[in-house]
KOLTORKE-23879 format. One line per 5 residues: number of its first residue (from 1); their letters; for each residue x, y, z of C-alpha. Coordinates in nm, 2 decimals, padded with zeros to 4 digits. Layout:
NUM = a = X,Y,Z; ...
END
This chain:
1 = xxxxx = 02.46,01.89,05.75; 02.10,01.90,05.65; 02.13,02.26,05.54; 02.44,02.16,05.33; 02.25,01.88,05.17
6 = xxxxx = 01.96,02.12,05.09; 02.20,02.37,04.93; 02.36,02.10,04.72; 02.02,01.96,04.63; 01.91,02.30,04.52
11 = xxxxx = 02.21,02.35,04.30; 02.16,02.01,04.14; 01.80,02.08,04.08; 01.89,02.42,03.93; 02.15,02.26,03.71
16 = xxxxx = 01.90,02.00,03.58; 01.65,02.28,03.50; 01.92,02.47,03.31; 02.02,02.15,03.13; 01.66,02.07,03.03
21 = xxxxx = 01.61,02.44,02.92; 01.91,02.43,02.69; 01.81,02.09,02.55; 01.46,02.22,02.48; 01.61,02.53,02.32
26 = xxxxx = 01.85,02.32,02.11; 01.56,02.10,01.99; 01.34,02.40,01.90; 01.63,02.57,01.72; 01.71,02.26,01.52
31 = xxxxx = 01.34,02.21,01.44; 01.32,02.58,01.32; 01.63,02.56,01.11; 01.53,02.22,00.96; 01.18,02.34,00.87
36 = xxxxx = 01.25,02.69,00.76; 01.11,02.78,00.42; 01.18,03.08,00.18; 01.00,03.40,00.23; 00.80,03.34,-00.09
41 = xxxxx = 00.67,03.00,00.04; 00.29,02.99,00.06; 00.14,03.11,00.39; -00.04,02.89,00.64; -00.15,02.85,01.00
46 = xxxxx = 00.12,02.88,01.27; 00.28,02.53,01.33; 00.37,02.38,01.66; 00.73,02.27,01.71; 00.79,01.90,01.63
51 = xxxxx = 00.43,01.81,01.54; 00.35,02.11,01.32; -00.02,02.13,01.22; -00.11,01.77,01.28; -00.37,01.89,01.55
56 = xxxxx = -00.49,02.18,01.34; -00.68,01.96,01.10; -00.99,01.75,01.17; -00.87,01.42,01.03; -01.22,01.28,01.01
61 = xxxxx = -01.31,01.57,00.76; -00.97,01.68,00.63; -01.11,01.81,00.30; -01.35,02.04,00.49; -01.07,02.16,00.72
66 = xxxxx = -00.85,02.24,00.42; -01.13,02.42,00.24; -01.20,02.64,00.54; -00.83,02.72,00.57; -00.82,02.83,00.21
71 = xxxxx = -01.08,03.09,00.30; -00.82,03.24,00.54; -00.49,03.18,00.37; -00.58,03.17,00.00; -00.60,02.92,-00.28
76 = xxxxx = -00.24,02.82,-00.23; -00.14,02.76,00.13; 00.09,02.54,00.34; 00.07,02.30,00.63; 00.34,02.13,00.82
81 = xxxxx = 00.25,01.77,00.92; 00.51,01.67,01.17; 00.84,01.71,00.99; 00.68,01.72,00.64; 00.57,02.03,00.46
86 = xxxxx = 00.28,02.02,00.22; 00.11,02.28,00.00; -00.26,02.26,-00.06; -00.41,02.37,-00.39; -00.77,02.50,-00.39
91 = xxxxx = -01.01,02.61,-00.67; -01.04,02.50,-01.02; -00.82,02.77,-01.16; -00.52,02.69,-00.94; -00.57,02.31,-00.99
96 = xxxxx = -00.57,02.35,-01.37; -00.27,02.58,-01.36; -00.07,02.33,-01.15; -00.18,01.99,-01.27; -00.23,02.07,-01.64
101 = xxxxx = -00.04,02.38,-01.74; 00.26,02.28,-01.52; 00.18,01.91,-01.50; 00.53,01.78,-01.55; 00.65,01.97,-01.24
106 = xxxxx = 00.38,01.82,-01.02; 00.37,01.47,-01.15; 00.57,01.29,-00.89; 00.45,01.11,-00.58; 00.60,01.18,-00.24
111 = xxxxx = 00.79,00.90,-00.07; 00.57,00.90,00.24; 00.69,00.63,00.48; 00.35,00.46,00.51; 00.32,00.43,00.13
116 = xxxxx = 00.68,00.32,00.09; 00.65,00.05,00.36; 00.34,-00.08,00.17; 00.47,-00.06,-00.19; 00.85,-00.01,-00.18
121 = xxxxx = 00.79,00.25,-00.44; 00.67,-00.01,-00.69; 00.34,-00.03,-00.88; 00.16,00.21,-01.11; 00.00,00.45,-00.86
126 = xxxxx = 00.28,00.54,-00.61; 00.59,00.50,-00.83; 00.79,00.77,-01.00; 01.02,00.83,-01.29; 01.11,00.56,-01.55
131 = xxxxx = 00.94,00.29,-01.34; 00.61,00.48,-01.33; 00.62,00.57,-01.70; 00.69,00.21,-01.81; 00.43,00.05,-01.58
136 = xxxxx = 00.16,00.31,-01.67; 00.22,00.27,-02.04; 00.20,-00.11,-02.01; -00.11,-00.10,-01.79; -00.30,00.13,-02.03
141 = xxxxx = -00.21,-00.06,-02.35; -00.28,-00.40,-02.19; -00.61,-00.30,-02.04; -00.72,-00.15,-02.37; -00.65,-00.48,-02.53
146 = xxxxx = -00.89,-00.64,-02.29; -01.16,-00.38,-02.37; -01.09,-00.08,-02.15; -01.29,00.21,-02.30; -01.41,-00.01,-02.58
151 = xxxxx = -01.74,-00.17,-02.67; -01.59,-00.52,-02.63; -01.60,-00.47,-02.25; -01.98,-00.41,-02.25; -02.07,-00.79,-02.25
156 = xxxxx = -01.84,-00.84,-01.94; -02.01,-00.56,-01.75; -02.36,-00.66,-01.86; -02.29,-01.03,-01.77; -02.19,-00.92,-01.42
161 = xxxxx = -02.50,-00.71,-01.40; -02.72,-01.02,-01.44; -02.58,-01.16,-01.12; -02.62,-00.84,-00.93; -02.97,-00.77,-01.05
166 = xxxxx = -03.07,-01.12,-00.95; -02.93,-01.07,-00.61; -03.11,-00.74,-00.56; -03.44,-00.89,-00.69; -03.41,-01.16,-00.43
171 = xxxxx = -03.49,-00.91,-00.15; -03.83,-00.85,-00.31; -03.83,-00.48,-00.21; -03.73,-00.55,00.15; -03.46,-00.34,00.32
176 = xxxxx = -03.09,-00.45,00.26; -02.74,-00.31,00.28; -02.61,-00.28,-00.08; -02.25,-00.23,00.02; -02.11,-00.58,-00.02
181 = xxxxx = -02.33,-00.67,-00.33; -02.22,-00.36,-00.52; -01.86,-00.40,-00.42; -01.86,-00.76,-00.54; -02.02,-00.68,-00.87
186 = xxxxx = -01.79,-00.39,-00.95; -01.48,-00.57,-00.83; -01.56,-00.86,-01.05; -01.52,-00.64,-01.36; -01.16,-00.56,-01.29
191 = xxxxx = -01.11,-00.92,-01.17; -01.22,-01.05,-01.51; -00.96,-00.82,-01.68; -00.67,-00.88,-01.43; -00.73,-01.24,-01.31
196 = xxxxx = -00.92,-01.37,-01.61; -01.23,-01.48,-01.40; -01.50,-01.35,-01.17; -01.56,-01.46,-00.81; -01.89,-01.59,-00.68
201 = xxxxx = -02.07,-01.36,-00.44; -02.07,-01.64,-00.18; -01.68,-01.68,-00.20; -01.59,-01.61,00.17; -01.23,-01.52,00.11
206 = xxxxx = -01.33,-01.27,-00.17; -01.61,-01.13,00.05; -01.37,-01.07,00.34; -01.12,-00.91,00.11; -01.38,-00.67,-00.04
211 = xxxxx = -01.51,-00.59,00.31; -01.16,-00.48,00.41; -01.14,-00.22,00.13; -01.30,00.05,00.33; -01.06,-00.01,00.62
216 = xxxxx = -00.78,00.03,00.38; -00.90,00.36,00.24; -01.00,00.51,00.59; -00.68,00.41,00.78; -00.44,00.59,00.55
221 = xxxxx = -00.59,00.93,00.62; -00.61,00.90,01.00; -00.40,01.10,01.24; -00.21,00.78,01.30; -00.10,00.78,00.94
226 = xxxxx = 00.02,01.14,00.98; 00.23,01.04,01.28; 00.36,00.74,01.09; 00.48,00.96,00.80; 00.64,01.20,01.05
231 = xxxxx = 00.80,00.95,01.29; 00.81,00.62,01.11; 01.09,00.46,01.32; 00.88,00.50,01.63; 00.53,00.44,01.48
236 = xxxxx = 00.63,00.10,01.33; 00.62,-00.04,01.68; 00.30,00.13,01.80; -00.05,-00.01,01.73; -00.31,00.20,01.55
241 = xxxxx = -00.50,00.25,01.22; -00.17,00.27,01.03; -00.11,-00.10,01.12; -00.46,-00.18,00.99; -00.36,-00.02,00.66
246 = xxxxx = -00.04,-00.23,00.63; -00.22,-00.55,00.74; -00.50,-00.51,00.48; -00.26,-00.43,00.20; -00.05,-00.74,00.30
251 = xxxxx = -00.36,-00.96,00.29; -00.46,-00.83,-00.05; -00.11,-00.90,-00.18; -00.12,-01.25,-00.04; -00.45,-01.30,-00.23
256 = xxxxx = -00.29,-01.17,-00.55; 00.02,-01.40,-00.50; -00.21,-01.70,-00.49; -00.37,-01.60,-00.82; -00.02,-01.54,-00.96
261 = xxxxx = 00.09,-01.89,-00.85; -00.20,-02.04,-01.03; -00.13,-01.84,-01.34; 00.23,-01.95,-01.35; 00.13,-02.32,-01.34
266 = xxxxx = -00.10,-02.28,-01.64; 00.07,-02.00,-01.82; 00.09,-02.03,-02.20; 00.27,-01.74,-02.38; 00.06,-01.80,-02.69
271 = xxxxx = -00.27,-01.76,-02.50; -00.27,-01.44,-02.30; -00.60,-01.45,-02.11; -00.56,-01.15,-01.88; -00.34,-00.88,-01.74
276 = xxxxx = -00.13,-01.12,-01.53; -00.06,-01.34,-01.83; 00.05,-01.04,-02.03; 00.27,-00.92,-01.75; 00.44,-01.26,-01.72
281 = xxxxx = 00.51,-01.25,-02.09; 00.66,-00.90,-02.05; 00.89,-01.02,-01.77; 01.01,-01.30,-02.00; 01.06,-01.07,-02.30
286 = xxxxx = 01.26,-00.82,-02.09; 01.50,-01.05,-01.92; 01.85,-00.92,-01.93; 01.75,-00.56,-02.01; 01.90,-00.31,-01.76
291 = xxxxx = 01.61,-00.06,-01.80; 01.34,-00.31,-01.74; 01.11,-00.26,-01.44; 00.91,-00.58,-01.50; 00.94,-00.84,-01.22
296 = xxxxx = 00.70,-01.04,-01.00; 00.71,-00.80,-00.71; 00.61,-00.51,-00.94; 00.34,-00.73,-01.09; 00.19,-00.78,-00.75
301 = xxxxx = 00.20,-00.41,-00.67; 00.05,-00.31,-01.01; -00.24,-00.56,-00.96; -00.30,-00.43,-00.61; -00.32,-00.08,-00.75
306 = xxxxx = -00.56,-00.18,-01.03; -00.77,-00.40,-00.80; -00.82,-00.12,-00.55; -00.86,00.17,-00.79; -01.09,-00.03,-01.02
311 = xxxxx = -01.32,-00.14,-00.74; -01.38,00.11,-00.45; -01.44,00.44,-00.63; -01.71,00.31,-00.87; -01.89,00.10,-00.61
316 = xxxxx = -01.89,00.39,-00.37; -02.04,00.62,-00.64; -02.32,00.38,-00.70; -02.40,00.35,-00.33; -02.42,00.73,-00.32
321 = xxxxx = -02.65,00.72,-00.63; -02.90,00.50,-00.45; -02.92,00.75,-00.16; -02.96,01.05,-00.39; -03.24,00.87,-00.59
326 = xxxxx = -03.42,00.79,-00.26; -03.38,01.15,-00.15; -03.50,01.30,-00.48; -03.77,01.06,-00.60; -03.89,01.32,-00.86
331 = xxxxx = -03.54,01.30,-01.03; -03.55,00.92,-01.01; -03.89,00.92,-01.18; -03.76,01.15,-01.46; -03.46,00.92,-01.51
336 = xxxxx = -03.68,00.62,-01.54; -03.91,00.79,-01.78; -03.62,00.87,-02.01; -03.49,00.52,-01.99; -03.83,00.37,-02.07
341 = xxxxx = -03.87,00.60,-02.37; -03.53,00.53,-02.52; -03.45,00.17,-02.41; -03.77,00.02,-02.28; -03.78,-00.30,-02.07
346 = xxxxx = -03.70,-00.55,-02.34; -03.32,-00.51,-02.37; -03.02,-00.41,-02.15; -02.86,-00.06,-02.20; -02.57,-00.01,-02.43
351 = xxxxx = -02.30,00.26,-02.43; -02.46,00.37,-02.76; -02.77,00.48,-02.57; -02.57,00.74,-02.37; -02.61,01.01,-02.63
356 = xxxxx = -02.99,00.96,-02.62; -03.01,00.97,-02.24; -02.88,01.32,-02.16; -03.08,01.35,-01.84; -02.96,01.02,-01.71
361 = xxxxx = -02.60,01.11,-01.80; -02.64,01.45,-01.62; -02.77,01.27,-01.31; -02.48,01.03,-01.30; -02.23,01.32,-01.33
366 = xxxxx = -02.42,01.52,-01.06; -02.39,01.21,-00.83; -02.02,01.21,-00.89; -01.99,01.58,-00.83; -02.19,01.58,-00.51
371 = xxxxx = -02.04,01.26,-00.38; -01.69,01.40,-00.41; -01.55,01.04,-00.41; -01.17,01.13,-00.38; -01.18,01.47,-00.22
376 = xxxxx = -00.81,01.53,-00.18; -00.69,01.31,-00.47; -00.36,01.12,-00.40; -00.07,01.34,-00.29; 00.16,01.48,-00.56
381 = xxxxx = 00.52,01.61,-00.52; 00.72,01.88,-00.70; 01.02,01.75,-00.89; 01.17,02.09,-00.92; 01.12,02.45,-00.78
386 = xxxxx = 00.79,02.58,-00.91; 00.64,02.93,-00.93; 00.26,02.93,-00.87; 00.04,03.23,-00.81; 00.34,03.44,-00.69
391 = xxxxx = 00.47,03.17,-00.45; 00.77,02.95,-00.47; 00.71,02.58,-00.40; 01.05,02.41,-00.36; 01.15,02.08,-00.51
396 = xxxxx = 01.04,01.78,-00.30; 00.73,01.94,-00.14; 00.42,01.73,-00.10; 00.12,01.89,-00.29; -00.24,01.81,-00.20
401 = xxxxx = -00.49,01.89,-00.48; -00.81,01.97,-00.30; -01.05,01.85,-00.57; -01.34,01.94,-00.34; -01.29,02.30,-00.41
406 = xxxxx = -01.32,02.24,-00.79; -01.64,02.03,-00.76; -01.80,02.29,-00.53; -01.64,02.60,-00.68; -01.89,02.89,-00.66
411 = xxxxx = -01.74,03.04,-00.97; -01.81,02.73,-01.18; -02.14,02.59,-01.06; -02.48,02.76,-01.05; -02.59,02.59,-00.72
416 = xxxxx = -02.27,02.42,-00.60; -02.41,02.27,-00.28; -02.75,02.15,-00.42; -02.80,01.83,-00.61; -02.89,01.98,-00.95
421 = xxxxx = -02.86,01.78,-01.28; -02.91,02.10,-01.47; -02.54,02.17,-01.41; -02.47,01.93,-01.70; -02.76,02.03,-01.93
426 = xxxxx = -02.79,02.32,-02.17; -03.11,02.51,-02.25; -03.21,02.25,-02.51; -03.17,01.97,-02.25; -02.86,01.83,-02.41
431 = xxxxx = -02.57,01.70,-02.20; -02.27,01.93,-02.17; -01.93,01.87,-02.02; -01.80,02.11,-01.76; -01.43,02.19,-01.73
436 = xxxxx = -01.44,02.20,-01.35; -01.58,01.84,-01.33; -01.25,01.67,-01.23; -01.35,01.38,-01.00; -01.07,01.17,-01.17
441 = xxxxx = -00.81,01.45,-01.12; -00.63,01.61,-01.42; -00.30,01.62,-01.59; -00.03,01.35,-01.60; -00.16,01.16,-01.30
446 = xxxxx = -00.52,01.14,-01.43; -00.68,00.82,-01.31; -00.60,00.55,-01.56; -00.93,00.37,-01.49; -01.14,00.67,-01.59
451 = xxxxx = -01.29,00.52,-01.90; -01.37,00.19,-01.72; -01.54,00.38,-01.44; -01.75,00.58,-01.69; -01.87,00.27,-01.86
456 = xxxxx = -01.95,00.09,-01.54; -02.13,00.38,-01.39; -02.35,00.43,-01.70; -02.43,00.07,-01.75; -02.49,-00.02,-01.39
461 = xxxxx = -02.68,00.30,-01.30; -02.90,00.28,-01.61; -02.97,-00.09,-01.55; -03.06,-00.03,-01.18; -03.30,00.25,-01.28
466 = xxxxx = -03.45,00.03,-01.55; -03.53,-00.25,-01.31; -03.58,-00.09,-00.97; -03.72,00.20,-00.78; -03.50,00.29,-00.48
471 = xxxxx = -03.65,00.42,-00.15; -03.56,00.42,00.22; -03.73,00.18,00.46; -04.05,00.31,00.62; -03.99,00.59,00.86
476 = xxxxx = -03.62,00.63,00.76; -03.48,00.94,00.59; -03.17,00.94,00.36; -02.86,01.04,00.55; -02.59,01.18,00.33
481 = xxxxx = -02.31,01.18,00.59; -01.98,01.01,00.50; -01.70,00.80,00.63; -01.38,00.99,00.56; -01.08,00.82,00.39
486 = xxxxx = -00.90,00.85,00.06; -01.25,00.80,-00.06; -01.57,00.95,00.08; -01.80,00.66,00.14; -02.16,00.69,00.26
491 = xxxxx = -02.23,00.57,00.61; -02.37,00.21,00.61; -02.74,00.22,00.53; -03.03,-00.01,00.42; -03.24,00.06,00.12
496 = xxxxx = -03.54,-00.09,-00.06; -03.51,-00.18,-00.43; -03.86,-00.24,-00.55; -03.88,-00.42,-00.88; -04.05,-00.21,-01.15
501 = x = -04.34,-00.38,-01.34
END
């Protein structure tokens, strides 16, 4: 009897093994068929079944991993993140060919589940088609009316600078962490345009919100985010950094809804004070139109996009600038000498001074280049089959523009990995633009806040150099390591801002 049971048990065990084998083979076959690409698809590293190349990339330094892979697979290569294919573009030549020369074919955003669960495809950054075109056109025209890219915005920036300079002077040259102060100051510029007012640096709710920005940008590039985009139905119920991303975005939108509620209570169509007032007026004017994309949910998403894009990148660049000036005191001294000669100490800087401050302008640009603030841009998506460098990129493929490879392209920069303001100066010492300088991306998805960022960076940096000398605390050397996210932020540090006599 025991021997019969053993034989039956052996057969059952064998049948289970065969069943599991065929189930595994079925899953692998389906995975292969589902993810098969044409022979002309860009090459890439071998992908594991189900998870693809998720574990092939260092998600704490993704831009570096992708740059290394381009050395092996070429300027146009592919990766499979879970069930999603993506193509990575490397080098200024390829980026220009795709984003500019064929910009219309690469202008969409992919409907990644993490982004869709946050925005529902609304807003001005992650939307597509008619909705995106209508919202971007409105945002650009409205922000221009409030001074974007114009001299009329200078007083707003310079007014905010007075609060920031006062705060930095209060430390009397002692070490402090500039993160929150710079974020507050830069964020208040976009707040003035969008909300119609600034926030005090002591406002606890605003400080908490600003402090969460870095969590927002870091969490959406983590390995958790990659799993979420590949297996959203499962990951919605699993804790991780992807949940932090959704929580922070929800908190910011609640903050915006409170501002919107206050605006609606005091809204006067004849007195449009800011972006929200103008948007409310646009909603009213477009009622009953079938092609209108203006409603309150879209307003909240658009303000979220402007709020984040108009705050983090510029403040992060300025924090990198402090570190670079502390690391290269001879460059800082040269900047200060030029400012003293052109502006002096008796008045604040103006955008009209920029043409007379070529070295200062070159240093700002070199800070942007070396800091590499948005290393992989935001993802794009092909809206039709595209031919690029002999490869076929099918419609609906996520495309990653590796801006890092343009800003450090050996064919474009004399000393790509060295901080060198001469990259932006000609032999006569005059400032020159460089085609490969694309920190704001290029083409149809060019950052709509580029002009605002340029004004802020020039006026803030020049004012800081006019009033302070930046150095590290005694015995501390500048560390130029970063916290990886959508933006590359410097690791938290303390610095001394010594007032200049």
